MILO-257138 format. One line per field, with one value per residue (C-alpha): residue in one letter; x, y, z. Coordinates in pm, whole numbers. Layout:
BEGIN
rest a_...
X X_...
Y Y_...
Z Z_...
***
This chain:
BEGIN
rest m_i_s_i_y_w_c_r_s_l_l_l_l_l_t_g_a_l_a_a_r_t_l_a_s_n_s_s_q_s_g_c_v_q_l_l_a_t_f_p_n_s_t_i_v_s_g_a_a_s_y_t_t_k_v_d_n_i_w_s_k_t_c_v_e_d_a_y_c_v_f_e_p_e_s_s_q_d_i_s_t_g_i_a_i_l_r_e_t_q_t_k_f_a_v_r_s_g_g_h_m_p_n_p_g_a_n_s_i_t_d_g_v_l_i_s_l_t_r_l_n_t_l_e_l_t_t_n_h_e_v_v_q_m_g_p_g_l_r_w_i_d_v_y_p_w_m_a_d_y_n_l_t_t_a_g_g_r_f_g_p_v_g_v_g_g_l_l_l_g_g_g_i_s_y_y_g_s_k_v_g_w_s_a_n_n_v_i_n_f_e_v_v_l_a_d_s_r_i_v_h_a_n_a_t_s_h_p_e_l_y_w_a_l_k_g_g_s_q_n_f_g_i_v_t_r_y_d_m_k_t_f_s_i_q_d_v_w_g_g_t_l_a_y_p_a_t_s_l_d_a_y_i_h_a_v_a_n_f_s_s_p_e_g_g_s_a_d_p_l_a_a_a_d_p_l_l_l_m_y_p_n_t_s_q_i_e_p_a_a_v_l_l_y_n_a_p_v_e_q_p_a_a_l_q_a_f_t_n_i_t_a_a_s_d_s_a_s_i_r_a_f_a_d_f_a_v_e_q_n_s_s_a_y_w_d_s_s_d_r_r_s_f_w_t_t_a_v_k_a_t_p_e_a_v_y_l_a_n_t_t_f_i_q_a_a_m_d_q_v_s_d_l_a_d_l_l_t_s_i_t_y_q_t_i_t_q_d_w_v_n_a_a_r_a_s_g_g_d_a_i_d_l_d_p_e_d_g_a_f_l_v_l_l_i_s_n_t_w_t_d_a_n_h_d_s_r_i_a_q_f_s_k_n_v_i_a_e_i_e_a_k_a_k_a_a_d_v_y_y_p_f_i_n_l_n_d_a_g_p_t_q_e_p_f_e_t_y_g_n_g_q_s_l_s_k_l_k_s_i_r_k_l_y_d_p_s_g_v_f_q_t_l_t_p_g_g_f_k_l_g_i_m_l_l_e_l_f_t_l_i_q_d_a_a_i_v_l_q_v_g_a_f_i_s_f_a_w_l_f_l_s_w_a_s_h_c_r_r_s_r_l_i_p_g_v_y_i_a_g_l_n_g_g_k_v_s_l_s_r_a_r_q_d_f_i_y_n_c_i_e_l_m_l_e_g_y_e_k_t_e_g_g_l_y_y_l_p_s_p_a_g_e_r_l_m_i_p_t_k_y_l_d_e_l_k_n_a_a_n_e_d_i_d_f_t_a_s_f_s_e_m_f_e_g_k_y_t_t_i_g_q_k_w_h_l_h_p_d_v_v_k_r_s_l_n_a_n_l_e_r_i_i_p_d_v_h_e_e_i_v_h_a_y_q_s_l_l_p_p_s_q_v_r_m_a_e_i_f_t_q_i_i_s_r_s_s_n_r_m_l_g_g_k_a_l_s_r_n_r_d_w_t_d_t_s_i_n_f_t_s_d_t_w_l_a_a_q_q_l_k_r_y_p_e_w_l_r_p_i_i_q_y_l_l_p_e_m_g_r_v_r_r_h_f_t_v_a_r_e_v_i_c_p_i_v_k_k_r_s_e_a_t_q_g_t_q_p_w_n_k_p_l_d_l_l_q_m_l_w_e_g_a_g_p_a_d_q_t_p_e_f_m_a_y_t_a_l_a_i_s_f_a_a_i_r_t_s_s_a_v_p_t_h_i_l_y_d_l_c_a_q_p_e_y_v_a_p_l_r_e_e_i_e_v_v_i_r_e_e_g_c_l_f_t_k_a_a_l_n_k_m_v_k_l_d_s_f_m_k_e_s_q_r_f_n_p_l_s_l_g_s_n_t_d_r_e_q_h_g_s_y_p_v_t_f_g_r_v_i_q_s_d_r_v_l_h_d_g_l_v_i_p_r_g_t_i_i_g_v_p_a_h_a_i_s_h_d_a_t_f_y_p_n_p_s_t_f_s_p_f_r_f_i_t_q_l_h_g_p_d_s_e_k_k_s_t_s_g_f_v_t_t_n_a_s_s_s_l_s_w_g_y_g_k_h_a_c_s_g_r_f_f_a_a_h_e_i_k_l_i_m_a_h_f_l_l_h_y_d_f_q_f_a_g_g_r_t_k_r_p_e_n_y_t_f_e_l_q_n_m_p_d_e_t_v_e_v_l_i_r_r_r_k_n_p_l_p_q_c_l_q_g_p_d_s_f_f
X -1682_-1771_-1974_-1687_-1447_-1656_-1734_-1361_-1322_-1585_-1415_-1086_-1257_-1408_-1076_-909_-1161_-1101_-728_-762_-955_-691_-413_-568_-626_-274_-125_-290_-206_153_171_40_281_579_458_412_762_913_698_570_470_295_94_-237_-382_-745_-835_-597_-745_-718_-806_-1176_-1099_-846_-1074_-1381_-1200_-1389_-1672_-1920_-2027_-2036_-1657_-1629_-1458_-1256_-893_-651_-438_-388_-44_33_368_556_768_798_1072_829_587_866_949_581_504_792_643_293_423_632_352_90_-121_-422_-426_-613_-478_-658_-582_-878_-1133_-1391_-1473_-1788_-1747_-1696_-1336_-1206_-1034_-1111_-1060_-1177_-916_-623_-401_-532_-252_-358_-155_-261_94_222_117_402_295_578_644_950_1185_1023_672_578_521_349_454_174_149_-143_-259_-387_-738_-798_-921_-568_-415_-619_-597_-224_-159_-377_-110_109_-175_-157_-380_-383_-633_-751_-1085_-1398_-1490_-1276_-1316_-1192_-847_-555_-452_-787_-886_-561_-529_-884_-831_-1011_-1267_-1170_-1301_-1034_-1082_-1156_-813_-598_-780_-822_-663_-414_-291_-137_76_429_578_462_678_572_651_625_524_888_947_1144_1082_1070_973_732_727_764_1127_1154_922_698_470_401_348_83_-87_-107_-313_-644_-520_-596_-400_-303_67_194_139_198_369_398_229_409_151_172_55_-101_-179_-530_-729_-1057_-1347_-1721_-1893_-2116_-2407_-2757_-3059_-3391_-3753_-3907_-4133_-3823_-3740_-3818_-3615_-3334_-3314_-3322_-3028_-2833_-2899_-2803_-2478_-2357_-2419_-2105_-2247_-2362_-2193_-1943_-1775_-1626_-1317_-1345_-1693_-1763_-2095_-2178_-2559_-2728_-3088_-3155_-3460_-3627_-3834_-4036_-4185_-4148_-3945_-3717_-3441_-3253_-2914_-2593_-2241_-2120_-1773_-1633_-1256_-1249_-1397_-1699_-2041_-2322_-2103_-2283_-2169_-2367_-2674_-2889_-2859_-2850_-3161_-3367_-3498_-3311_-3437_-3084_-2779_-2427_-2258_-2034_-1693_-1443_-1107_-1094_-986_-1309_-1510_-1324_-1396_-1769_-1754_-1614_-1932_-2022_-2264_-1971_-1780_-2066_-1947_-2248_-2433_-2408_-2334_-2293_-2189_-2294_-2224_-2268_-2221_-2427_-2351_-2382_-2717_-3046_-3217_-2972_-3022_-3402_-3388_-3161_-3364_-3705_-3566_-3400_-3706_-3946_-3718_-3680_-4055_-4125_-3853_-3747_-4027_-4088_-3738_-3781_-3405_-3293_-3164_-3069_-2933_-2817_-2527_-2451_-2075_-1982_-1666_-1599_-1415_-1150_-1110_-1030_-802_-615_-574_-410_-198_-54_94_-211_-339_-490_-842_-748_-1081_-1112_-1180_-1357_-1635_-1731_-1849_-2031_-2184_-2067_-2383_-2338_-2611_-2529_-2722_-2719_-2906_-2871_-3024_-2782_-3081_-3148_-2805_-2910_-3232_-3046_-2773_-3033_-3214_-2887_-2806_-3157_-3156_-2811_-2920_-3240_-3060_-2804_-3070_-3269_-2956_-2842_-3182_-3165_-2800_-2687_-2502_-2134_-1940_-1741_-1742_-1566_-1369_-1406_-1786_-1821_-2025_-1857_-1958_-1896_-1590_-1436_-1116_-1310_-1428_-1085_-948_-1264_-1171_-806_-634_-713_-467_-192_-272_-255_81_221_79_248_577_570_386_462_357_19_51_-190_-436_-448_-346_-555_-902_-1087_-1109_-1113_-877_-714_-705_-435_-335_-372_6_33_-145_196_346_52_-190_-328_-637_-712_-1084_-1065_-803_-1056_-1110_-747_-740_-1055_-920_-586_-755_-988_-715_-494_-766_-878_-535_-422_-718_-696_-323_-376_-645_-431_-132_-346_-476_-138_-31_245_591_517_783_688_870_1030_1108_1482_1529_1331_1517_1211_874_562_400_703_698_333_425_716_461_321_632_834_578_784_1101_912_749_1077_1244_971_973_1351_1366_1100_1211_867_691_437_500_323_343_275_42_-169_-479_-333_-81_-144_-63_137_64_270_125_79_-238_-396_-582_-768_-855_-933_-1287_-1400_-1744_-1745_-1914_-1609_-1333_-1447_-1269_-1440_-1413_-1057_-1108_-1428_-1258_-972_-1214_-1471_-1726_-2013_-1998_-1825_-2009_-1683_-1708_-2081_-2319_-2044_-2207_-2330_-2054_-1777_-2005_-2140_-1789_-1682_-1991_-2085_-1814_-1529_-1735_-1788_-1449_-1357_-1673_-1624_-1251_-1275_-1491_-1250_-962_-1147_-1195_-827_-725_-978_-850_-488_-580_-771_-545_-186_-42_337_469_618_345_273_178_32_-251_-293_-306_-568_-786_-736_-813_-1125_-1253_-1174_-1313_-1628_-1667_-1680_-1914_-2174_-2061_-1999_-2279_-2033_-1690_-1765_-1955_-1710_-1915_-1911_-1545_-1440_-1644_-1515_-1157_-1194_-1430_-1148_-915_-1200_-1323_-969_-938_-1278_-1180_-860_-1056_-1317_-1046_-936_-1256_-1372_-1590_-1901_-1871_-1832_-2207_-2248_-1920_-1956_-2212_-1972_-1665_-1613_-1441_-1761_-1951_-1744_-1817_-2189_-2162_-2009_-2314_-2534_-2348_-2375_-2751_-2785_-2585_-2659_-3026_-3160_-2960_-3090_-3449_-3437_-3302_-3558_-3840_-3701_-3687_-4050_-4169_-4296_-4047_-3732_-3410_-3043_-2950_-2617_-2323_-2172_-2129_-2413_-2658_-2510_-2546_-2912_-2985_-2785_-2941_-3207_-3541_-3415_-3112_-3277_-3320_-3153_-3020_-2844_-2697_-2559_-2408_-2257_-2111_-1926_-1806_-1662_-1490_-1340_-1213_-1072_-968_-719_-544_-530_-398_-89_15_99_265_496_563_643_885_1056_1090_1224_1485_1570_1504_1681_1358_1150_1266_1191_847_768_897_672_367_432_479_149_-32_105_15_-329_-437_-514_-435_-776_-845_-789_-528_-338_-342_-220_67_218_422_707_471_285_609_726_398_435_795_700_425_669_887_605_298_18_-118_-426_-360_-598_-535_-825_-798_-1148_-1196_-875_-682_-317_-48_-4_258_8_-275_-536_-650_-910_-1046_-1092_-1448_-1405_-1109_-984_-803_-584_-477_-154_-325_-241_-520_-571_-760_-1086_-1041_-698_-625_-442_-262_-2_324_294_577_816_718_776_1135_1203_1485_1304_1042_1231_1603_1805_1499_1662_1739_1477_1452_1142_1142_1214_868_911_1231_1069_780_941_1312_1583_1588_1219_1047_705_446_167_129_-55_-113_168_26_-313_-172_-337_-100_40_377_215_-46_-80_-455_-533_-610_-906_-1270_-1227_-937_-995_-1249_-1179_-812_-863_-1026_-769_-479_-624_-697_-345_-185_-379_-289_80_82_-66_176_478_373_290_525_891_946_1200_1211_1209_1484_1764_1644_1760_1696_1355_1175_1115_763_565_499_240_116_4_0_280_232_424_541_261_459_722_715_791_887_653_705_486_661_654_449_371_225_-160_-308_-562_-470_-807_-989_-1006_-847_-1124_-912_-646
Y -1749_-1714_-1398_-1241_-1337_-1173_-868_-812_-875_-615_-366_-423_-381_-49_64_-38_154_469_416_381_708_882_723_840_1187_1215_1096_1375_1632_1512_1556_1912_1992_1876_2064_2380_2345_2290_2533_2796_3037_2772_2582_2719_2535_2517_2834_3061_3380_3266_2900_2921_3109_2845_2549_2704_2800_2543_2531_2316_2319_1938_1953_2174_1964_2045_1962_1981_2212_2346_2309_2549_2445_2689_2442_2079_2045_2167_1895_1637_1726_1747_1402_1256_1402_1275_933_892_1009_812_1127_1133_1408_1546_1740_2039_2208_2422_2258_2213_1844_1838_1486_1491_1410_1460_1785_1804_1603_1573_1530_1532_1765_1957_2019_2325_2382_2748_2883_2655_2902_2894_3022_3041_2980_2801_3001_2890_2941_2584_2475_2643_2541_2565_2510_2304_2599_2780_2782_2805_3163_3245_3077_3187_3569_3545_3326_3552_3821_3589_3493_3142_2900_2534_2251_2330_2339_2501_2694_2939_2807_2458_2384_2298_1989_1818_1854_1717_1421_1316_1331_1657_1773_2087_2285_2126_1754_1651_1782_1702_1440_1469_1768_1532_1415_1761_1737_1657_1642_1604_1706_1468_1420_1048_873_820_1197_1166_1437_1295_1408_1179_1207_997_910_940_721_659_420_686_940_713_654_1021_1095_998_811_1092_1135_770_803_1122_1497_1671_2006_2126_2054_2126_2152_2205_2546_2652_2986_3122_3353_3525_3286_3290_3185_3255_3126_3076_3024_2902_2916_2593_2587_2517_2194_1962_2171_2195_1819_1769_2012_1813_1490_1651_1801_1491_1239_1144_1310_1621_1941_1761_1629_1977_1978_2356_2328_2268_2264_2218_2185_2151_2123_2295_2203_2320_2009_2190_2432_2211_2495_2386_2601_2463_2628_2576_2714_2725_2786_2789_2818_3062_3408_3275_3422_3168_2865_2585_2320_2494_2602_2336_2551_2898_2833_2810_3142_3209_3397_3533_3508_3635_3469_3689_3705_3795_3711_3371_3530_3734_3421_3248_3537_3506_3142_3258_3425_3469_3174_2940_3087_3080_2850_2901_2607_2232_2048_1700_1531_1194_1057_785_757_660_620_934_852_1045_756_781_1157_1132_840_1026_1347_1194_968_1261_1487_1214_1100_1456_1509_1173_1174_1525_1765_1842_1989_2364_2435_2196_2295_1990_1960_1715_1807_1632_1625_1488_1280_1220_936_1188_1278_920_877_1193_1062_745_929_1146_843_714_744_542_612_425_406_229_454_163_197_529_861_884_1128_1182_1264_1477_1499_1810_1922_2246_2292_2457_2232_1968_1760_1693_1541_1177_1236_1407_1145_868_1055_1088_719_626_839_711_350_401_566_285_13_167_235_-126_-250_-23_-114_248_219_318_168_467_681_1015_1058_1436_1402_1091_1061_952_586_545_353_520_313_-5_143_255_73_-134_-284_-346_-46_-107_-389_-193_117_-89_-232_113_246_-37_40_409_383_35_127_254_608_752_467_457_802_993_844_1068_1066_771_497_213_-2_-252_-548_-896_-932_-625_-802_-954_-620_-382_-484_-147_55_411_341_118_299_380_7_-91_-70_-278_-535_-563_-607_-874_-1045_-1062_-1226_-1458_-1567_-1629_-1854_-2017_-2073_-2256_-2473_-2557_-2654_-2874_-3060_-3132_-3495_-3548_-3600_-3487_-3257_-2887_-2712_-2374_-2394_-2442_-2669_-2445_-2125_-1988_-1953_-2112_-1772_-1653_-1969_-1906_-1560_-1705_-1915_-1601_-1538_-1860_-2136_-2332_-2318_-2440_-2717_-2841_-2828_-3040_-3287_-3331_-3357_-3627_-3794_-3751_-3841_-3673_-3310_-2987_-2678_-2372_-2107_-1819_-2035_-2313_-2590_-2785_-3154_-3266_-3632_-3888_-4023_-4366_-4236_-4097_-4407_-4450_-4079_-3992_-4128_-4036_-3877_-3499_-3503_-3694_-3512_-3176_-3076_-2732_-2603_-2470_-2336_-2157_-2020_-1882_-1687_-1606_-1813_-1720_-1372_-1412_-1747_-1916_-2287_-2265_-2488_-2602_-2937_-2921_-2819_-3067_-3362_-3215_-3141_-3495_-3659_-3439_-3192_-3442_-3676_-3400_-3233_-3340_-3171_-2855_-2799_-2672_-2379_-2312_-2311_-2064_-1836_-1858_-1753_-1469_-1353_-1349_-1150_-889_-866_-912_-672_-697_-490_-493_-633_-788_-1135_-1226_-982_-1108_-1471_-1388_-1233_-1527_-1782_-1586_-1581_-1942_-2072_-1868_-1999_-2345_-2224_-2042_-1987_-1650_-1498_-1509_-1506_-1186_-1012_-765_-715_-1087_-1147_-861_-1006_-1358_-1229_-996_-1202_-1416_-1131_-922_-1205_-1256_-887_-890_-1191_-1020_-713_-918_-1105_-777_-767_-995_-1276_-1152_-816_-955_-1007_-631_-496_-687_-429_-140_-269_-147_-478_-666_-413_-517_-883_-810_-618_-925_-1126_-854_-876_-1254_-1235_-969_-1174_-1538_-1528_-1402_-1669_-1946_-1821_-1804_-2157_-2285_-2130_-2280_-2624_-2600_-2453_-2633_-2491_-2690_-2535_-2618_-2708_-2544_-2767_-2589_-2633_-2395_-2620_-2927_-2765_-2685_-3040_-3191_-2981_-3110_-2929_-2710_-2594_-2555_-2177_-1900_-1745_-2062_-2100_-1744_-1826_-2148_-1969_-1736_-2034_-2188_-1861_-1854_-2208_-2182_-1849_-1688_-2014_-2141_-1809_-1842_-2166_-2019_-1724_-1960_-2158_-1841_-1719_-2060_-2045_-1689_-1794_-2112_-2033_-2346_-2538_-2325_-2495_-2856_-2754_-2575_-2869_-3108_-2885_-2861_-3239_-3298_-3059_-3237_-3578_-3496_-3210_-2977_-2921_-2929_-3303_-3543_-3733_-3415_-3288_-3621_-3628_-3305_-3499_-3249_-2962_-3182_-3269_-2906_-2799_-3057_-2962_-2594_-2679_-2882_-2573_-2319_-2416_-2190_-1858_-1831_-2185_-2340_-2599_-2789_-2951_-2981_-2777_-2583_-2596_-2655_-2745_-2595_-2607_-2793_-3005_-3251_-2991_-3124_-3053_-3354_-3335_-3594_-3783_-4008_-4338_-4451_-4804_-4792_-4655_-4287_-4065_-3729_-3499_-3332_-2989_-3066_-2915_-3176_-3152_-3317_-3125_-3157_-2917_-3105_-3437_-3292_-3214_-3554_-3739_-4065_-3969_-3715_-3771_-3449_-3268_-2923_-2934_-2796_-3079_-3011_-3341_-3564_-3723_-3849_-4018_-4166_-4312_-4427_-4441_-4205_-4332_-4388_-4242_-4342_-4069_-4163_-4014_-4096_-3725_-3637_-3305_-3445_-3744_-3802_-4009_-3995_-3872_-3623_-3418_-3120_-3168_-3313_-3674_-3902_-3833_-3460_-3425_-3155_-3282_-2989_-3071_-3231_-2921_-2695_-2897_-2894_-2521_-2434_-2657_-2482_-2139_-2221_-2401_-2097_-1865_-2076_-2106_-1741_-1536_-1487_-1359_-1264_-1073_-696_-471_-720_-953_-1313_-1457_-1590_-1347_-1460_-1562_-1383_-1606_-1540_-1818_-2095_-1866_-1874_-1630_-1523_-1163_-1002_-685_-852_-730_-945_-834_-994_-1017_-1202_-1483_-1482_-1753_-1978_-2317_-2300_-2487_-2658_-2820_-2984_-2756_-2376_-2245_-2027_-1905_-1717
Z 5950_5581_5648_5840_5559_5287_5500_5537_5164_5082_5311_5133_4795_4897_5035_4711_4505_4708_4679_4303_4276_4485_4277_3948_4087_4227_3898_3699_3965_3969_3592_3623_3907_3700_3393_3600_3744_3401_3202_3448_3169_2959_3223_3349_3647_3752_3945_3754_3607_3244_3305_3210_2889_2788_2862_2696_2375_2168_1917_2110_2475_2463_2490_2797_3064_3374_3312_3603_3396_3044_2884_2596_2446_2226_2031_1935_2197_2462_2357_2360_2720_2816_2671_2872_3190_3113_3016_3329_3560_3365_3334_3106_2847_2548_2250_2097_1768_1656_1888_1611_1668_1887_2024_2405_2489_2136_2235_2608_2924_3283_3557_3318_3116_2817_2566_2368_2052_2020_2045_1766_1499_1248_905_650_280_153_-66_-391_-246_-342_19_312_664_920_1291_1430_1642_1333_1193_821_849_967_663_361_391_467_161_-55_-25_-231_-472_-331_-146_-40_-12_339_516_377_691_887_1243_1150_1290_1066_1264_1309_944_802_1040_954_577_506_250_59_-239_-460_-395_-754_-853_-550_-340_36_204_371_30_-13_302_193_541_902_1196_1475_1842_1915_2237_2333_2290_1967_1708_1355_1006_822_445_132_208_588_795_489_678_941_662_510_846_944_634_791_1098_1347_1673_1720_1642_1805_1818_1486_1541_1180_850_521_239_-134_-253_-583_-738_-708_-928_-865_-810_-838_-518_-225_-17_-155_71_-71_44_174_-134_-345_-161_-455_-699_-445_-391_-767_-793_-530_-718_-1049_-923_-736_-1015_-1211_-1526_-1338_-1230_-1006_-1322_-1362_-1134_-1089_-935_-566_-382_-18_-8_329_436_770_973_1295_1381_1649_1393_1083_930_644_498_194_135_-59_-44_-407_-546_-898_-909_-1198_-1256_-1448_-1379_-1336_-1427_-1610_-1363_-1085_-1281_-1117_-803_-959_-1169_-848_-723_-399_-95_-52_-277_-201_-498_-712_-873_-602_-452_-290_38_43_-18_268_504_425_532_864_988_1354_1329_1276_1567_1820_2100_2324_2171_2202_1879_1736_1412_1273_927_670_293_-11_-377_-588_-745_-752_-573_-283_-251_-246_-3_242_223_292_566_744_735_847_1131_1260_1263_1426_1692_1797_1699_2069_2116_2070_2089_1815_1472_1269_918_654_426_95_32_-311_-343_-712_-878_-987_-617_-517_-819_-721_-365_-490_-745_-468_-296_-112_242_523_390_70_-110_-445_-748_-915_-657_-820_-682_-351_-105_251_445_754_1019_1223_1530_1732_2062_2403_2672_2807_2915_2548_2477_2489_2292_2010_2007_1978_1699_1508_1548_1438_1125_1025_1081_882_590_583_598_312_110_147_37_-269_-336_-301_31_31_325_447_761_723_1045_1061_1051_1269_1588_1913_1883_1510_1390_1085_1074_1009_677_556_253_224_558_470_634_999_1063_889_1093_1412_1313_1238_1562_1750_1575_1674_2006_2144_2496_2379_2515_2258_2316_2696_2819_2563_2620_2373_1995_1758_1867_1679_1992_2075_1862_2006_2023_2246_2527_2591_2691_2727_3001_3104_3022_3120_3107_3416_3618_3893_3942_3976_4354_4384_4144_4321_4658_4530_4331_4638_4843_4569_4452_4810_4867_4523_4559_4886_4731_4430_4642_4859_4551_4392_4366_4624_4481_4128_3986_3940_3658_3711_4084_4029_4325_4557_4465_4280_4449_4303_4258_4057_3847_3766_3637_3440_3253_3089_2879_2918_2879_2627_2838_3145_2945_2800_3143_3302_3013_3027_3408_3417_3091_2945_3266_3491_3595_3676_3457_3679_3540_3674_3624_3839_3801_3481_3508_3204_3145_2952_2628_2791_2956_2637_2526_2854_2874_2512_2501_2853_2885_2901_3241_3371_3186_3048_2728_2705_3063_3053_2703_2801_3113_2904_2685_2955_2767_2999_2847_2508_2443_2341_2406_2483_2283_2048_1999_1640_1403_1502_1434_1109_988_1065_920_623_529_523_307_49_51_-301_-434_-231_-281_-645_-531_-246_-492_-714_-413_-323_-673_-671_-332_-449_-758_-559_-255_-367_-623_-660_-373_-26_196_533_424_763_691_333_441_703_435_198_469_561_206_126_457_414_60_215_486_279_-78_-241_-32_259_96_-99_183_341_658_721_631_860_1144_1083_1104_1401_1616_1757_1854_1991_2213_2337_2419_2589_2798_2912_3017_3203_3391_3550_3751_4033_3907_4089_3908_3556_3485_3531_3398_3069_2958_3024_2843_2485_2404_2491_2283_1982_2053_2063_1735_1574_1678_1530_1199_1209_1250_980_731_814_912_575_392_617_598_220_198_446_245_-76_86_197_-133_-437_-686_-765_-640_-644_-291_-200_-127_170_544_631_449_614_956_891_779_1065_1340_1574_1609_1894_1695_1356_1382_1178_1498_1608_1260_1287_1627_1493_1191_1428_1630_1314_1229_1576_1540_1190_1049_1285_1366_1007_877_1094_918_575_750_937_618_425_691_690_310_314_569_375_8_-113_-53_-287_-607_-502_-378_-707_-906_-715_-767_-1142_-1170_-988_-1223_-1529_-1388_-1249_-1473_-1182_-817_-653_-655_-369_-569_-656_-301_-167_-415_-283_-28_-4_67_316_494_491_652_927_1001_1012_1260_1467_1516_1524_1727_1619_1732_1950_2063_2309_2570_2422_2083_1945_1631_1669_1342_1411_1660_2004_2280_2498_2364_2493_2744_2988_3335_3561_3700_3974_4119_3838_3901_3611_3520_3725_4037_3978_4116_3943_4182_4091_3932_3789_3448_3244_2913_2695_2628_2251_2174_2402_2245_1899_2004_2159_1980_2051_1794_1581_1511_1536_1667_1678_1304_1066_814_600_411_712_702_346_452_764_564_241_306_182_-176_-228_-534_-407_-469_-232_114_431_490_728_834_938_1125_1463_1678_2029_1898_1661_1843_1611_1584_1926_2004_2045_1972_2021_1778_1521_1271_1038_994_652_507_674_535_181_205_322_59_-217_-77_-62_-397_-571_-394_-485_-849_-909_-691_-615_-265_1_328_283_413_360_634_596_942_1036_1272_1627_1722_1992_2292_2560_2788_2550_2247_1991_1705_1397_1387_1185_1118_898_538_236_-116_-369_-746_-995_-1183_-1560_-1732_-1435_-1510_-1498_-1206_-1429_-1762_-1824_-2068_-2048_-1732_-1595_-1308_-1503
***
């Protein structure tokens, strides 16, 4: 019987897979059919006479793909209509401007629609000639000669074949960067067609956030149909191309190092150099070359003499019109589309050491790895980005790239490859990855690495957005993308190019992915079989007579109630709690009916052995722990936190406070900001200071990983759940979300292991050393022999990040929103903080923290109304309150003291949110009363200053931190950390919602998750002469 069942199942799966392929194919064909019917003169279908010419009109053969049709719109309105068709038919598409990016899929697509912008070729000057308006279908060789007739130019691309659109959306390197910043900084207006087909203008006053994002954010927000750029007058220039003999290599590299250094030729803003070293590995032939330009009619300019002093094999440099120079850079070699090409990039500081390091590494890697490929021409280009360049970018109003001028000048290194044999694609890609990785490793060791990936030079698997703004821009870009493309059209229907991905919140409304569309049929078939069987099993294991929430007296089916749980969990929970008067009831969910138990059973269940009542099973299932590792081997850190960290909190908290102050000073200039993002960064830094000192809190790679690990594992789990369980061990290696999870583990090993090894060696050595007082050291000392390895410490550090950072960061966000909505409570909180400082001398002592009773009570009331984001249905090591807590899975039939039998496999929980709104425990529970806990403890007229620590209370009526032996052991640190964060914020800043908002924003609810709206902006202004937070001696923090 079982064999017949699974044979039929397999047949259905195969049928579903075929149906999915047909569905995807029909969708794209339907999109093409509708485009052809609407735009018969602008749509070229496969098989038409001009189809091949249209598809092949690109720079690299790596981007030749077979689209179902090519759509060539003639106006922004055409694109608006076309996007509506593609959106409604769910048709995949790609967008091509100049077609210069060689990454497969960046400007091409298989089995979809190719939108070619060739016919959008507007080229006009405004009346005063201060602005040039350009269509995205132009290449720079179209622009420069035309503008030369007016003695004008603009900060466009350096080479003729480069498209206008691709360069500007990726930032853009021009010959004028030291004066005007990135090319995109000179765009004063973008005309954009959005995902919902609206046509908008993005500039400094209209859609300013979109304007900021488009300057470097690529095609994640819409299709730009016109670029308005600043112009400037141009005179004759000196410039040309110089090629050198291989015997001049040393002098050439010295010239590169000399020019790129801050004191070298690049200090002259009129000078530009594009030096590249070409190499044929098969013959060991090396050809140094440089494209030089001086933006004035000066022969042999001093700034470029390091290059001109070398005897060249050929030299075209002369004084000439800029348009003539531009035409020279438009040679047939640049236009040749018969070759295959690739780009890969990294960056190093502008020092001679970095130049020499990159040069020798590149040459040696080419000889060692690809010298047998006779068709390969490879090169490394040294592109200098000066400090003036970055200053100019910020002065122009900023951009998504948002680099810090204080980091100094740097070099964008471009590894470019040209070859003909498609069989060599993977070899050359691996060589490029290897040489980039080796340069970066050596540069980091020499302290000359610059963490930036230039999008226009990036390889297909590189992640430029993660390097923008020193890691700070990505979350803002995602929020802006969500604002302008909430349905994710440019993330899911355009599979190529560099994507921002979806925010965690968007899982609530966006559960689709173009990358797995061919598996949808298989998934649906399997899910139908599995859920039918699972549903039957769950119903048969329910306790007879127990109320099931959401059925509305039988009017709603159980399957519908399970779906209602996804978006209405709190409503279902409150209904069940009220109907049963706090008794036993089931909460339907897609994972099965969860048995909500009254608090009277807590004491007999709280200390049960894990083999009887598993507190990690449901949590691990939620996050697909078998693959993401969440919930696996989490045995060490809870006990060490409880035993060692809590005992040393008073000694650790001063360092944490110092980190909080440092984070505020570096992250929060007076401005309009999204405080959810700022608080996440502050929590990351302060928590990591506790975990491993400044070595972790000031390490950007680690802080980024500690922040993003949680959301990436959640995303990976959601993707894995789309596949049948038997397929997940295989599919995990194909999902990009799981790839990001694995990269986080790589970062953890790279950062944590050297620290642990160094400490271990110091412990075993004979020299005295100061043992660090941090959790990492406590974990090492508390680990058994099997766990005392650097790798396990790295794994545990990630587990701690998962447990602490994302959840804790939501607490101050909720508190802030509550204060903005009810500003009358700001003054009493500030007054209390100032009194505590005067009485105790500083804030970061146990006595001082315990005296902040009003802040403590406010935190608890905020948690009562706002259970935290990323909430689990298990409580161990999760920092904060959740709609449901005390999550457990019953491992065998459990008989309770009153004879109730809970069947094996039942997921149990306590409806914490419902209890927190029960008038029996909380009078007037629907009223936000932030100081209610002071009144409850001391009476309405009490002046008593002590506190029992309301926010960390662990009681059956207050389940914010769980209950029993698995209650959150890190709650004491988390509460201290959040108090210090809020105390500093209250003392030093005035604040209010931006945009005239006065009402508190609604939270996002999805299953058991309850998150603050991360997109809300707050106006921040520094207060004058705030009271120092430390009055004992010199205040080193201010």
